[in-house]
C-alpha positions in Angstrom: 93.7 74.2 39.9 97.6 75.3 40.0 98.6 71.4 40.8 96.2 70.3 38.2 97.5 72.6 35.5 101.1 72.2 36.2 100.5 68.7 36.9 99.1 68.0 33.2 101.9 70.1 31.8 104.5 67.8 33.5 102.8 64.7 32.7 102.6 65.9 28.7 106.7 66.5 29.0 107.1 63.2 30.3 105.1 61.5 28.0 107.0 63.4 25.0 110.2 61.9 26.8 109.0 58.6 26.9 106.9 58.2 23.8 108.9 59.7 21.4 112.5 60.5 20.3 112.7 63.8 21.9 115.1 64.7 24.1 114.8 66.7 27.6 116.3 69.5 25.5 113.9 69.4 22.9 110.8 69.2 25.3 112.2 72.3 27.2 112.7 74.4 24.1 109.3 72.9 22.6 107.6 74.1 25.7 109.2 77.6 25.7 108.3 78.3 22.2 104.6 76.7 22.8 104.3 79.0 25.6 105.2 82.0 23.5 103.2 81.2 20.3 100.1 80.5 22.8 100.6 83.7 24.7 100.8 85.5 21.3 98.0 84.1 20.2 96.0 85.2 23.2 95.5 81.5 24.5 98.0 81.0 27.4 96.7 84.1 29.6 93.2 82.0 30.5 95.0 78.9 31.4 97.4 81.7 33.7 94.0 83.0 35.2 92.7 79.3 35.8 95.9 77.7 37.0 97.9 80.7 38.5 101.5 79.4 39.3 100.6 76.1 37.7 100.8 77.6 34.4 103.5 80.7 35.0 106.2 78.2 37.1 106.6 75.4 34.3 108.4 76.2 31.2 105.5 77.2 28.8 105.3 80.3 31.8 108.6 81.6 30.8 107.7 81.8 26.9 104.1 83.4 27.9 106.8 85.7 30.2 108.7 87.0 27.4 106.1 87.3 25.0 103.6 88.7 26.9 106.6 91.4 28.1 107.3 92.1 24.9 103.8 93.0 24.0 103.2 95.2 26.8 106.4 97.1 25.8 105.5 97.3 22.3 102.2 99.1 23.3 104.0 101.4 25.8 106.9 102.6 23.8 106.2 101.3 20.2 108.7 99.4 18.0 111.7 99.6 20.7 109.7 97.4 22.6 110.7 94.4 20.7 114.0 94.5 21.9 113.3 95.8 25.6 109.9 93.8 26.6 111.2 90.3 26.8 114.2 91.4 28.9 112.4 93.3 31.4 109.3 90.6 32.0 111.9 87.7 32.3 114.6 89.7 34.5 113.6 88.7 37.7 113.4 85.0 36.8 116.8 85.2 34.8 118.5 86.6 37.6 117.1 84.3 40.2 118.3 81.6 38.1 121.6 82.7 38.4 122.2 83.7 41.6 121.2 80.5 43.0 123.1 78.5 40.3 126.1 80.2 41.4 125.0 79.7 45.3 124.9 76.1 44.5 127.9 75.5 42.6 129.9 77.4 45.6 128.2 75.0 48.2 128.7 71.9 46.2 131.2 70.2 44.7 131.1 69.5 40.8 131.1 66.3 39.6 133.7 66.0 37.0 
């Protein structure tokens, strides 16, 4: 199911770029926000339960991670969780992206 769910998310993104005037940056922001909104409404977690990595790895999964981490932290520490929840939930993914980007930048020559 991970392949099916992840594939459907990617197909939706490709259709948005091909059939609308949206740029890849617009689709990126739309998917992250949509994942966060669906998570806040409690609609994204069932998709994660069915699709696993197919739902958590694409862009809506990042929005889901931010919102679910924030909600969890608010339940633990109260209002302060608004400021700390998203950072704690997404820290590993953000760190990995920075480390891999740095490694690639060191290994390869930039164009331009």
